[in-house]
TIKE-203112 format. One line per field, with one value per residue: x, z, y of N, C-alpha, C in turn; residue in one letter. Coordinates in steps of 0.02 Angstrom, whole numbers. Layout:
! residues N
n_x <- c(X/...)
n_z <- c(Z/...)
n_y <- c(Y/...)
ca_x <- c(X/...)
ca_z <- c(Z/...)
ca_y <- c(Y/...)
c_x <- c(X/...)
c_z <- c(Z/...)
c_y <- c(Y/...)
mimar <- c(A/...)
***
This chain:
! residues 254
n_x <- c(-2282/-2297/-2319/-2383/-2388/-2251/-2216/-2293/-2231/-2105/-2135/-2197/-2332/-2301/-2386/-2454/-2558/-2632/-2663/-2628/-2553/-2610/-2707/-2752/-2646/-2713/-2815/-2741/-2687/-2802/-2843/-2740/-2761/-2885/-2847/-2786/-2886/-2896/-2789/-2785/-2696/-2588/-2654/-2697/-2572/-2524/-2619/-2592/-2461/-2485/-2568/-2478/-2380/-2458/-2492/-2366/-2320/-2423/-2558/-2596/-2677/-2715/-2718/-2803/-2733/-2755/-2836/-2802/-2838/-2973/-3130/-3117/-3046/-3067/-3027/-2983/-3032/-3001/-2896/-2860/-2705/-2634/-2500/-2448/-2477/-2383/-2280/-2237/-2180/-2271/-2313/-2351/-2493/-2562/-2680/-2693/-2711/-2589/-2485/-2340/-2167/-2103/-1973/-1830/-1891/-2013/-1980/-1835/-1757/-1711/-1841/-1868/-1888/-1932/-1859/-1931/-2061/-2078/-2075/-2192/-2287/-2268/-2310/-2444/-2485/-2467/-2573/-2676/-2721/-2661/-2592/-2502/-2324/-2234/-2171/-2242/-2354/-2511/-2566/-2623/-2574/-2519/-2432/-2317/-2153/-2067/-2177/-2244/-2302/-2411/-2473/-2576/-2709/-2809/-2934/-2907/-2866/-2761/-2630/-2573/-2444/-2485/-2622/-2774/-2841/-2990/-3028/-3129/-3132/-3090/-3094/-3246/-3259/-3123/-2984/-2888/-2753/-2671/-2548/-2434/-2349/-2226/-2166/-2058/-2072/-1948/-1879/-1926/-1985/-2123/-2256/-2356/-2514/-2633/-2812/-2884/-2842/-2820/-2781/-2677/-2513/-2401/-2320/-2304/-2263/-2131/-2049/-1930/-1837/-1716/-1737/-1851/-1984/-2034/-2073/-1981/-1999/-1963/-1996/-2128/-2255/-2372/-2530/-2679/-2824/-2952/-3079/-3097/-3150/-3246/-3388/-3494/-3435/-3379/-3298/-3225/-3072/-3069/-2979/-2989/-3080/-3043/-2909/-2886/-2831/-2727/-2591/-2435/-2278/-2177/-2057/-2053/-2077/-2193)
n_z <- c(4373/4480/4412/4419/4555/4589/4513/4574/4698/4665/4625/4720/4773/4795/4865/5021/5128/5230/5330/5320/5204/5106/5046/4908/4828/4807/4900/5019/5007/5012/5139/5211/5184/5243/5373/5401/5440/5574/5612/5606/5600/5524/5405/5370/5350/5240/5144/5134/5084/4960/4900/4896/4810/4694/4673/4649/4532/4439/4448/4514/4643/4644/4727/4694/4714/4689/4603/4470/4363/4347/4256/4240/4332/4505/4664/4785/4715/4672/4560/4452/4407/4267/4258/4165/4043/3959/3964/3880/3755/3709/3697/3774/3710/3622/3717/3817/3993/4110/4244/4320/4371/4420/4443/4393/4285/4317/4447/4524/4632/4777/4871/5042/5165/5308/5328/5387/5393/5256/5210/5269/5213/5078/5075/5109/5001/4896/4914/4890/4995/5048/5014/4859/4823/4828/4710/4614/4478/4392/4230/4066/3910/3781/3676/3588/3562/3439/3398/3356/3459/3481/3540/3518/3398/3293/3348/3474/3501/3542/3439/3361/3271/3173/3164/3229/3391/3464/3623/3713/3844/3933/4082/4119/4057/4052/3957/3823/3845/3936/3913/3787/3678/3588/3540/3497/3532/3607/3549/3636/3740/3825/3807/3926/3999/4116/4134/4192/4152/4205/4333/4334/4354/4238/4091/4030/4129/4150/4047/4035/4104/4137/4018/3970/4012/3966/3985/4022/3943/4019/4145/4162/4256/4236/4150/4183/4196/4250/4353/4515/4637/4713/4722/4651/4545/4462/4317/4152/4089/3948/3793/3720/3570/3501/3476/3372/3205/3198/3109/3067/3142/3062/2947/2995/2971/2998)
n_y <- c(-4681/-4542/-4405/-4279/-4254/-4241/-4127/-4029/-4026/-3975/-3847/-3753/-3647/-3471/-3393/-3351/-3451/-3403/-3254/-3072/-3051/-3124/-3049/-2941/-2817/-2696/-2705/-2703/-2575/-2494/-2525/-2469/-2332/-2316/-2334/-2213/-2130/-2134/-2063/-1911/-1802/-1848/-1875/-1746/-1683/-1755/-1718/-1580/-1582/-1642/-1543/-1436/-1485/-1500/-1366/-1312/-1371/-1394/-1329/-1176/-1088/-914/-766/-618/-462/-327/-188/-182/-262/-251/-241/-375/-457/-453/-375/-492/-601/-772/-847/-985/-1037/-1099/-1197/-1280/-1232/-1169/-1254/-1357/-1317/-1221/-1045/-886/-798/-657/-571/-667/-693/-678/-736/-677/-667/-519/-482/-398/-341/-269/-247/-194/-217/-311/-379/-340/-456/-550/-709/-818/-768/-748/-881/-935/-850/-881/-1015/-999/-919/-1008/-1091/-1008/-933/-823/-659/-641/-643/-487/-468/-535/-529/-499/-486/-434/-501/-400/-378/-484/-559/-468/-395/-234/-115/17/174/309/269/380/364/333/203/63/2/-145/-204/-118/-137/-79/-113/-158/-153/-234/-278/-183/-83/-1/163/186/244/170/201/327/368/398/286/193/48/-86/-250/-347/-504/-652/-586/-501/-383/-310/-266/-197/-224/-124/15/143/119/35/-17/-53/-119/5/92/68/100/176/104/-31/-158/-101/-114/-233/-408/-552/-712/-823/-786/-800/-869/-940/-966/-881/-964/-990/-917/-960/-928/-799/-914/-862/-802/-895/-938/-958/-889/-830/-802/-643/-609/-498/-492/-574/-600/-508/-447/-532/-488/-362/-418/-545/-724/-781)
ca_x <- c(-2248/-2344/-2287/-2416/-2369/-2182/-2215/-2320/-2182/-2050/-2158/-2249/-2357/-2270/-2438/-2470/-2626/-2668/-2630/-2644/-2517/-2650/-2750/-2722/-2612/-2763/-2850/-2696/-2681/-2864/-2843/-2694/-2794/-2937/-2815/-2768/-2942/-2884/-2731/-2803/-2638/-2551/-2695/-2693/-2505/-2520/-2660/-2556/-2405/-2514/-2590/-2419/-2350/-2503/-2485/-2299/-2303/-2480/-2611/-2587/-2725/-2681/-2763/-2796/-2721/-2765/-2890/-2772/-2868/-3046/-3177/-3105/-3029/-3080/-2989/-3010/-3043/-2948/-2892/-2818/-2652/-2614/-2427/-2429/-2499/-2327/-2224/-2216/-2169/-2316/-2293/-2408/-2520/-2595/-2746/-2689/-2698/-2533/-2453/-2268/-2121/-2080/-1904/-1788/-1929/-2053/-1947/-1762/-1725/-1732/-1888/-1846/-1939/-1906/-1861/-1985/-2123/-2081/-2092/-2262/-2327/-2263/-2352/-2512/-2498/-2471/-2639/-2726/-2747/-2625/-2571/-2441/-2263/-2236/-2142/-2286/-2404/-2557/-2579/-2643/-2524/-2540/-2385/-2267/-2090/-2069/-2233/-2240/-2362/-2412/-2532/-2637/-2731/-2852/-2992/-2883/-2855/-2693/-2619/-2523/-2421/-2523/-2694/-2807/-2874/-3046/-3019/-3193/-3127/-3066/-3138/-3289/-3236/-3051/-2954/-2837/-2692/-2661/-2477/-2416/-2289/-2213/-2112/-2052/-2059/-1892/-1893/-1921/-2014/-2195/-2280/-2415/-2551/-2692/-2875/-2905/-2782/-2809/-2755/-2629/-2442/-2384/-2261/-2297/-2230/-2060/-2018/-1862/-1796/-1687/-1788/-1903/-2051/-2054/-2066/-1952/-2042/-1946/-2022/-2200/-2271/-2424/-2587/-2739/-2876/-3018/-3094/-3123/-3182/-3304/-3428/-3538/-3396/-3349/-3298/-3161/-3043/-3056/-2941/-3035/-3076/-3018/-2839/-2882/-2818/-2671/-2540/-2371/-2231/-2139/-1993/-2058/-2100/-2254)
ca_z <- c(4408/4497/4385/4444/4625/4590/4488/4625/4751/4641/4609/4768/4766/4843/4901/5086/5133/5281/5349/5279/5141/5056/5013/4850/4842/4811/4964/5071/5000/5038/5211/5239/5180/5294/5438/5413/5471/5645/5623/5568/5589/5468/5345/5353/5324/5172/5100/5123/5040/4893/4874/4881/4749/4639/4662/4625/4466/4392/4450/4575/4657/4648/4755/4660/4769/4671/4555/4405/4309/4346/4292/4226/4396/4560/4725/4823/4672/4665/4494/4447/4359/4234/4251/4110/3981/3916/3985/3829/3690/3695/3722/3783/3651/3634/3749/3876/4060/4136/4308/4309/4420/4392/4460/4336/4235/4354/4512/4514/4698/4814/4925/5109/5200/5355/5296/5414/5368/5185/5201/5286/5163/5017/5081/5105/4933/4853/4923/4876/5059/5066/4957/4826/4834/4800/4643/4569/4447/4344/4177/4001/3857/3726/3622/3597/3530/3370/3386/3367/3496/3483/3565/3498/3335/3299/3389/3541/3509/3537/3377/3362/3202/3128/3167/3290/3430/3505/3685/3748/3913/3974/4134/4092/4066/4043/3891/3814/3879/3941/3899/3719/3674/3524/3558/3465/3587/3590/3547/3702/3790/3819/3829/3964/4027/4154/4102/4222/4132/4247/4399/4323/4341/4194/4049/4014/4184/4156/3982/4039/4147/4102/3991/3937/4033/3939/4033/3990/3942/4072/4209/4164/4301/4204/4121/4224/4154/4281/4418/4555/4698/4744/4681/4607/4488/4425/4244/4120/4064/3877/3756/3681/3497/3472/3457/3313/3142/3200/3062/3095/3144/3001/2942/3018/2920/3024)
ca_y <- c(-4626/-4489/-4345/-4219/-4243/-4216/-4059/-3984/-4019/-3934/-3779/-3734/-3578/-3425/-3355/-3380/-3475/-3364/-3191/-3013/-3052/-3158/-3001/-2907/-2754/-2642/-2711/-2679/-2502/-2463/-2534/-2419/-2267/-2316/-2326/-2143/-2094/-2133/-2020/-1851/-1758/-1876/-1865/-1675/-1669/-1783/-1676/-1518/-1597/-1653/-1479/-1395/-1512/-1482/-1294/-1295/-1399/-1403/-1279/-1137/-1035/-849/-715/-553/-415/-257/-175/-167/-302/-244/-283/-446/-486/-406/-387/-549/-659/-823/-877/-1045/-1024/-1161/-1195/-1323/-1201/-1153/-1298/-1406/-1286/-1166/-979/-841/-767/-594/-579/-711/-664/-717/-719/-680/-639/-456/-466/-381/-303/-221/-237/-195/-222/-370/-361/-357/-495/-599/-776/-860/-738/-762/-951/-944/-816/-919/-1074/-975/-895/-1067/-1119/-957/-908/-762/-617/-665/-605/-420/-469/-572/-485/-529/-437/-463/-496/-358/-390/-537/-544/-445/-350/-162/-93/90/209/274/295/440/347/317/132/36/-35/-198/-215/-75/-149/-55/-165/-136/-193/-233/-300/-129/-57/52/232/190/248/118/224/399/377/379/245/158/1/-152/-298/-392/-576/-683/-542/-486/-317/-327/-210/-215/-206/-61/52/202/99/-20/-6/-108/-108/76/128/48/110/203/61/-88/-203/-62/-133/-298/-464/-612/-771/-870/-761/-814/-925/-979/-931/-882/-995/-992/-886/-1015/-902/-831/-959/-823/-777/-951/-930/-966/-827/-843/-752/-601/-616/-436/-501/-616/-565/-461/-472/-551/-432/-348/-453/-615/-772/-813)
c_x <- c(-2299/-2314/-2317/-2396/-2299/-2178/-2241/-2271/-2125/-2071/-2214/-2270/-2326/-2322/-2453/-2543/-2666/-2631/-2647/-2610/-2559/-2694/-2713/-2689/-2662/-2800/-2806/-2689/-2742/-2868/-2797/-2725/-2847/-2907/-2796/-2824/-2933/-2822/-2741/-2744/-2597/-2589/-2693/-2626/-2498/-2560/-2625/-2498/-2430/-2534/-2531/-2385/-2392/-2496/-2418/-2287/-2361/-2527/-2607/-2645/-2687/-2733/-2750/-2791/-2740/-2820/-2865/-2802/-2945/-3070/-3167/-3092/-3037/-3038/-3023/-3028/-2985/-2951/-2848/-2769/-2626/-2539/-2403/-2444/-2442/-2267/-2196/-2214/-2215/-2290/-2355/-2428/-2554/-2665/-2745/-2681/-2645/-2512/-2378/-2230/-2090/-2010/-1862/-1824/-1972/-2022/-1873/-1725/-1752/-1781/-1863/-1901/-1905/-1912/-1918/-2053/-2133/-2101/-2166/-2307/-2327/-2307/-2426/-2531/-2506/-2539/-2695/-2755/-2715/-2607/-2509/-2382/-2268/-2209/-2185/-2341/-2450/-2577/-2601/-2587/-2553/-2496/-2336/-2204/-2095/-2125/-2214/-2306/-2359/-2477/-2526/-2658/-2780/-2914/-2971/-2869/-2780/-2688/-2563/-2506/-2465/-2598/-2723/-2844/-2929/-3049/-3083/-3189/-3104/-3118/-3181/-3263/-3161/-3033/-2902/-2770/-2692/-2589/-2464/-2352/-2286/-2154/-2116/-2031/-2001/-1914/-1883/-1950/-2089/-2207/-2348/-2447/-2610/-2755/-2903/-2846/-2768/-2778/-2702/-2559/-2417/-2325/-2250/-2257/-2156/-2023/-1946/-1815/-1764/-1741/-1846/-1974/-2075/-2035/-2036/-1998/-2027/-1967/-2098/-2213/-2323/-2480/-2647/-2797/-2946/-3020/-3128/-3160/-3190/-3345/-3470/-3501/-3359/-3354/-3229/-3137/-3022/-3017/-2990/-3025/-3047/-2945/-2831/-2867/-2764/-2617/-2475/-2325/-2194/-2073/-1995/-2083/-2163/-2315)
c_z <- c(4420/4477/4415/4515/4629/4566/4540/4682/4730/4632/4657/4758/4817/4884/4967/5088/5184/5293/5301/5212/5086/5017/4954/4872/4850/4877/5021/5069/5029/5113/5244/5238/5234/5363/5454/5445/5546/5663/5583/5554/5530/5403/5322/5322/5252/5123/5084/5075/4968/4862/4855/4818/4688/4621/4630/4553/4416/4392/4517/4584/4668/4671/4722/4713/4753/4619/4483/4347/4310/4277/4278/4291/4450/4621/4765/4781/4679/4595/4497/4390/4332/4220/4194/4042/3932/3929/3928/3759/3673/3725/3731/3717/3670/3663/3809/3939/4093/4205/4298/4368/4389/4410/4397/4282/4268/4421/4503/4581/4732/4869/4992/5147/5247/5325/5321/5390/5294/5171/5214/5234/5097/5018/5076/5035/4886/4857/4910/4938/5079/5003/4925/4844/4800/4728/4592/4544/4403/4294/4114/3950/3799/3665/3638/3558/3457/3356/3396/3399/3503/3512/3548/3430/3346/3342/3459/3553/3504/3471/3388/3290/3151/3130/3232/3325/3472/3567/3727/3821/3959/4026/4105/4108/4056/3969/3884/3846/3880/3926/3827/3720/3606/3536/3514/3520/3567/3588/3618/3757/3777/3840/3862/3993/4067/4117/4130/4212/4177/4314/4392/4313/4301/4150/4034/4067/4189/4090/3987/4082/4108/4080/3959/3954/4006/3988/3997/3994/4000/4141/4215/4206/4270/4178/4167/4180/4183/4342/4460/4618/4691/4695/4631/4545/4451/4350/4217/4095/3992/3845/3714/3606/3464/3451/3397/3251/3144/3154/3098/3095/3078/3003/2966/2961/2942/2985)
c_y <- c(-4570/-4422/-4282/-4203/-4214/-4144/-4010/-3975/-3974/-3861/-3758/-3662/-3532/-3388/-3388/-3400/-3435/-3299/-3135/-3013/-3085/-3109/-2967/-2843/-2697/-2644/-2686/-2603/-2467/-2470/-2482/-2350/-2262/-2306/-2254/-2104/-2088/-2091/-1955/-1805/-1782/-1865/-1792/-1657/-1696/-1742/-1611/-1528/-1606/-1586/-1435/-1420/-1495/-1409/-1277/-1317/-1398/-1343/-1241/-1087/-969/-798/-648/-499/-342/-251/-166/-207/-299/-222/-357/-483/-433/-424/-443/-609/-708/-850/-939/-1034/-1090/-1158/-1241/-1291/-1188/-1199/-1339/-1374/-1228/-1100/-936/-808/-701/-607/-625/-669/-707/-691/-727/-649/-576/-437/-455/-343/-249/-203/-245/-193/-285/-349/-383/-393/-544/-669/-819/-834/-753/-834/-964/-911/-854/-981/-1054/-953/-954/-1100/-1069/-925/-842/-723/-646/-622/-537/-418/-507/-526/-527/-474/-474/-451/-455/-370/-445/-518/-526/-396/-277/-140/-18/116/283/301/354/427/324/244/114/-3/-87/-216/-178/-85/-123/-113/-134/-180/-189/-251/-244/-108/-1/122/241/201/193/136/300/418/355/337/212/113/-61/-201/-343/-465/-606/-641/-531/-414/-330/-264/-237/-193/-141/-12/112/184/44/7/-66/-89/-34/114/113/57/134/162/5/-137/-167/-82/-199/-354/-524/-672/-818/-846/-773/-876/-970/-935/-937/-905/-991/-947/-940/-991/-827/-871/-920/-798/-833/-939/-945/-897/-839/-785/-710/-609/-553/-441/-547/-572/-513/-488/-489/-490/-423/-385/-524/-659/-807/-792)
mimar <- c(M/D/T/D/A/K/L/S/E/R/D/P/S/P/A/P/T/T/G/P/E/Q/R/S/R/S/A/R/F/L/A/G/I/A/G/L/R/H/R/P/A/T/L/L/A/L/C/L/V/F/L/L/L/L/S/N/F/V/M/Q/P/F/L/I/P/S/S/S/M/E/N/T/L/R/I/G/D/R/V/L/V/N/K/L/A/Y/R/F/G/G/E/P/R/R/G/D/V/V/V/F/D/G/T/G/S/F/V/H/R/E/P/G/E/N/P/V/T/G/L/L/R/G/A/G/A/A/L/G/L/A/R/P/A/E/T/D/Y/V/K/R/V/I/G/V/G/G/D/R/V/T/C/C/D/K/R/G/R/I/K/V/N/G/K/P/V/T/E/G/M/L/H/P/G/D/A/P/S/S/V/A/F/D/I/V/V/P/E/G/K/L/W/V/M/G/D/H/R/A/R/S/R/D/S/R/D/H/L/G/E/P/G/G/G/T/V/P/L/D/K/V/I/G/R/A/D/W/I/S/W/P/V/S/R/W/T/T/L/D/R/P/R/S/Y/D/G/I/P/A/P/A/G/S/H/G)
***
Protein backbone atom coordinates (compact mmCIF):
# COMPACT_ATOMS: atom_id res chain seq x y z
CA MET A 1 0.00 0.00 0.00
CA ASP A 2 1.32 3.43 -0.93
CA THR A 3 0.76 5.05 2.50
CA ASP A 4 2.89 8.14 1.87
CA ALA A 5 1.01 8.98 -1.30
CA LYS A 6 -2.41 8.73 0.42
CA LEU A 7 -1.29 10.90 3.34
CA SER A 8 -0.03 13.58 1.04
CA GLU A 9 -3.36 13.56 -0.81
CA ARG A 10 -5.35 13.94 2.44
CA ASP A 11 -3.15 16.79 3.74
CA PRO A 12 -2.27 19.07 0.88
CA SER A 13 -0.23 22.18 1.67
CA PRO A 14 -2.39 25.35 1.96
CA ALA A 15 0.50 27.51 0.72
CA PRO A 16 0.14 28.56 -2.91
CA THR A 17 2.93 27.59 -5.26
CA THR A 18 2.89 30.87 -7.16
CA GLY A 19 1.73 34.45 -6.78
CA PRO A 20 2.31 37.20 -4.16
CA GLU A 21 0.62 35.11 -1.44
CA GLN A 22 3.67 32.84 -1.44
CA ARG A 23 5.77 35.63 0.13
CA SER A 24 6.07 36.02 3.89
CA ARG A 25 3.93 38.48 5.80
CA SER A 26 6.95 40.67 6.55
CA ALA A 27 7.84 40.81 2.87
CA ARG A 28 4.28 41.83 1.97
CA PHE A 29 4.32 44.48 4.74
CA LEU A 30 7.61 45.94 3.52
CA ALA A 31 6.30 45.94 -0.02
CA GLY A 32 3.25 47.87 1.14
CA ILE A 33 5.42 50.44 2.93
CA ALA A 34 7.59 50.80 -0.16
CA GLY A 35 4.47 51.41 -2.20
CA LEU A 36 3.62 54.44 -0.05
CA ARG A 37 6.64 56.22 -1.50
CA HIS A 38 4.60 56.73 -4.62
CA ARG A 39 1.73 58.23 -2.57
CA PRO A 40 3.34 61.07 -0.58
CA ALA A 41 0.02 62.51 0.59
CA THR A 42 -0.96 59.20 2.18
CA LEU A 43 2.47 58.82 3.76
CA LEU A 44 2.32 62.35 5.17
CA ALA A 45 -1.15 61.75 6.62
CA LEU A 46 -0.01 58.53 8.30
CA CYS A 47 3.04 60.29 9.77
CA LEU A 48 0.85 63.09 11.16
CA VAL A 49 -1.58 60.61 12.70
CA PHE A 50 1.32 58.75 14.31
CA LEU A 51 2.83 61.96 15.70
CA LEU A 52 -0.54 63.13 17.07
CA LEU A 53 -1.11 59.78 18.78
CA LEU A 54 2.41 59.87 20.23
CA SER A 55 1.87 63.43 21.45
CA ASN A 56 -1.51 62.66 22.97
CA PHE A 57 -0.54 59.55 24.91
CA VAL A 58 3.25 59.35 25.34
CA MET A 59 5.42 62.41 24.70
CA GLN A 60 4.25 65.90 23.78
CA PRO A 61 6.41 68.75 22.49
CA PHE A 62 5.54 71.96 24.38
CA LEU A 63 6.48 75.44 23.17
CA ILE A 64 7.57 77.75 26.01
CA PRO A 65 5.49 80.93 25.58
CA SER A 66 6.79 83.18 28.38
CA SER A 67 9.80 84.09 30.50
CA SER A 68 8.32 82.77 33.77
CA MET A 69 10.74 79.81 33.90
CA GLU A 70 13.95 81.60 32.88
CA ASN A 71 16.77 80.82 32.90
CA THR A 72 15.82 77.14 33.07
CA LEU A 73 13.45 77.53 30.11
CA ARG A 74 13.51 80.39 27.64
CA ILE A 75 10.87 81.78 25.29
CA GLY A 76 10.80 79.64 22.16
CA ASP A 77 12.31 76.53 23.76
CA ARG A 78 10.58 73.25 23.01
CA VAL A 79 10.44 70.80 25.86
CA LEU A 80 9.34 67.19 25.67
CA VAL A 81 6.60 66.46 28.19
CA ASN A 82 6.60 62.90 29.47
CA LYS A 83 2.93 61.92 29.78
CA LEU A 84 3.77 58.50 31.22
CA ALA A 85 5.77 59.91 34.16
CA TYR A 86 2.77 59.85 36.51
CA ARG A 87 0.48 57.49 34.60
CA PHE A 88 1.21 54.28 36.53
CA GLY A 89 0.99 55.28 40.17
CA GLY A 90 3.76 57.89 40.35
CA GLU A 91 3.09 61.45 41.50
CA PRO A 92 4.92 64.74 41.00
CA ARG A 93 7.77 65.35 43.40
CA ARG A 94 9.23 68.58 44.75
CA GLY A 95 11.51 70.10 42.13
CA ASP A 96 9.79 68.54 39.09
CA VAL A 97 8.96 70.84 36.18
CA VAL A 98 5.38 70.05 35.19
CA VAL A 99 2.93 71.13 32.52
CA PHE A 100 -0.66 71.39 33.70
CA ASP A 101 -4.11 72.62 32.77
CA GLY A 102 -4.81 75.64 34.95
CA THR A 103 -8.58 75.53 34.49
CA GLY A 104 -10.18 75.83 37.92
CA SER A 105 -6.94 76.84 39.67
CA PHE A 106 -5.22 79.57 37.65
CA VAL A 107 -8.11 80.23 35.23
CA HIS A 108 -11.70 80.55 36.41
CA ARG A 109 -13.40 81.37 33.13
CA GLU A 110 -13.82 79.59 29.84
CA PRO A 111 -11.42 81.00 27.23
CA GLY A 112 -13.22 82.40 24.20
CA GLU A 113 -11.86 80.81 21.03
CA ASN A 114 -13.29 80.03 17.61
CA PRO A 115 -13.77 76.23 17.43
CA VAL A 116 -11.98 75.91 14.08
CA THR A 117 -9.12 78.13 15.21
CA GLY A 118 -8.93 76.18 18.46
CA LEU A 119 -8.74 72.87 16.59
CA LEU A 120 -5.92 74.09 14.34
CA ARG A 121 -4.06 75.65 17.24
CA GLY A 122 -4.47 72.47 19.28
CA ALA A 123 -3.03 70.35 16.47
CA GLY A 124 -0.12 72.76 16.08
CA ALA A 125 0.49 72.85 19.84
CA ALA A 126 0.47 69.04 19.99
CA LEU A 127 3.36 69.04 17.52
CA GLY A 128 5.21 71.87 19.26
CA LEU A 129 4.62 74.23 16.34
CA ALA A 130 2.18 76.64 17.98
CA ARG A 131 1.67 78.30 21.32
CA PRO A 132 -0.11 76.09 23.86
CA ALA A 133 -3.62 76.80 25.06
CA GLU A 134 -4.03 79.84 27.30
CA THR A 135 -4.97 77.49 30.11
CA ASP A 136 -1.76 75.41 29.90
CA TYR A 137 1.14 76.35 32.20
CA VAL A 138 4.65 75.15 32.94
CA LYS A 139 5.94 75.60 36.51
CA ARG A 140 8.12 73.93 39.11
CA VAL A 141 6.62 71.91 41.96
CA ILE A 142 7.59 73.45 45.30
CA GLY A 143 5.17 71.67 47.62
CA VAL A 144 3.09 68.49 47.43
CA GLY A 145 0.04 67.40 49.38
CA GLY A 146 0.45 67.92 53.12
CA ASP A 147 3.50 70.18 52.83
CA ARG A 148 3.65 73.49 54.65
CA VAL A 149 5.28 76.06 52.36
CA THR A 150 6.24 79.44 53.85
CA CYS A 151 8.06 82.55 52.79
CA CYS A 152 10.42 83.48 53.99
CA ASP A 153 13.11 82.85 56.61
CA LYS A 154 15.56 85.52 57.82
CA ARG A 155 17.81 84.88 54.83
CA GLY A 156 14.91 85.23 52.41
CA ARG A 157 14.62 81.52 51.62
CA ILE A 158 11.39 79.58 51.12
CA LYS A 159 10.84 76.85 53.70
CA VAL A 160 9.14 73.52 53.10
CA ASN A 161 8.06 71.72 56.28
CA GLY A 162 10.35 73.97 58.23
CA LYS A 163 13.48 73.35 56.14
CA PRO A 164 14.93 76.30 54.18
CA VAL A 165 15.52 75.54 50.50
CA THR A 166 18.43 77.08 48.60
CA GLU A 167 16.97 77.37 45.10
CA GLY A 168 19.99 77.57 42.83
CA MET A 169 17.86 77.46 39.68
CA LEU A 170 16.28 80.90 40.28
CA HIS A 171 16.78 83.62 37.69
CA PRO A 172 19.88 85.67 38.61
CA GLY A 173 18.92 88.62 40.79
CA ASP A 174 15.50 87.21 41.74
CA ALA A 175 14.42 86.85 45.35
CA PRO A 176 12.64 83.58 46.20
CA SER A 177 9.45 85.65 46.61
CA SER A 178 8.46 89.26 47.08
CA VAL A 179 5.15 88.06 48.52
CA ALA A 180 4.93 86.55 52.00
CA PHE A 181 2.79 83.43 52.32
CA ASP A 182 2.17 80.50 54.61
CA ILE A 183 0.10 77.63 53.23
CA VAL A 184 -0.49 73.97 53.90
CA VAL A 185 -0.97 72.26 50.54
CA PRO A 186 -4.15 70.14 50.52
CA GLU A 187 -3.83 66.45 49.76
CA GLY A 188 -4.07 65.76 46.04
CA LYS A 189 -2.82 69.26 45.18
CA LEU A 190 0.48 70.96 44.26
CA TRP A 191 2.01 74.33 45.06
CA VAL A 192 3.89 75.53 41.95
CA MET A 193 6.11 78.51 41.13
CA GLY A 194 8.16 79.76 38.19
CA ASP A 195 11.95 79.99 38.31
CA HIS A 196 11.83 83.64 37.24
CA ARG A 197 9.90 84.70 40.33
CA ALA A 198 9.74 88.39 39.37
CA ARG A 199 7.92 87.54 36.12
CA SER A 200 5.95 84.47 37.09
CA ARG A 201 2.24 84.39 37.77
CA ASP A 202 1.97 81.24 39.82
CA SER A 203 0.38 79.81 42.97
CA ARG A 204 1.18 83.00 44.90
CA ASP A 205 -1.04 85.09 42.64
CA HIS A 206 -4.13 82.97 43.30
CA LEU A 207 -4.04 82.66 47.07
CA GLY A 208 -7.39 84.41 47.55
CA GLU A 209 -9.18 82.49 44.81
CA PRO A 210 -10.99 79.13 44.91
CA GLY A 211 -8.39 76.43 45.46
CA GLY A 212 -5.93 78.87 47.01
CA GLY A 213 -3.57 78.70 44.04
CA THR A 214 -2.95 74.96 44.34
CA VAL A 215 -3.16 72.69 41.29
CA PRO A 216 -5.07 69.36 41.38
CA LEU A 217 -3.01 66.31 40.50
CA ASP A 218 -5.51 65.26 37.86
CA LYS A 219 -4.82 68.50 35.97
CA VAL A 220 -1.14 67.65 35.49
CA ILE A 221 -0.47 66.85 31.83
CA GLY A 222 3.03 65.50 32.37
CA ARG A 223 6.59 66.16 33.46
CA ALA A 224 8.95 68.23 31.31
CA ASP A 225 12.00 65.98 30.99
CA TRP A 226 14.05 67.37 28.09
CA ILE A 227 14.74 70.55 26.16
CA SER A 228 14.62 69.34 22.56
CA TRP A 229 14.94 72.64 20.68
CA PRO A 230 17.01 74.61 19.86
CA VAL A 231 19.78 72.10 19.35
CA SER A 232 22.25 74.30 21.24
CA ARG A 233 20.13 73.85 24.38
CA TRP A 234 19.64 70.08 24.30
CA THR A 235 19.62 68.92 27.91
CA THR A 236 17.66 66.97 30.47
CA LEU A 237 15.64 68.77 33.13
CA ASP A 238 16.89 67.06 36.25
CA ARG A 239 15.31 67.51 39.66
CA PRO A 240 17.46 69.92 41.76
CA ARG A 241 19.23 68.33 44.70
CA SER A 242 18.18 71.28 46.88
CA TYR A 243 14.84 69.53 47.46
CA ASP A 244 16.50 66.41 48.87
CA GLY A 245 16.16 65.86 52.60
CA ILE A 246 12.98 67.84 53.13
CA PRO A 247 11.19 66.23 56.09
CA ALA A 248 7.80 64.63 55.68
CA PRO A 249 4.78 66.82 56.44
CA ALA A 250 3.75 67.01 60.08
CA GLY A 251 1.30 64.27 60.96
CA SER A 252 2.21 62.06 58.00
CA HIS A 253 3.60 58.55 58.26
CA GLY A 254 6.03 58.98 55.35
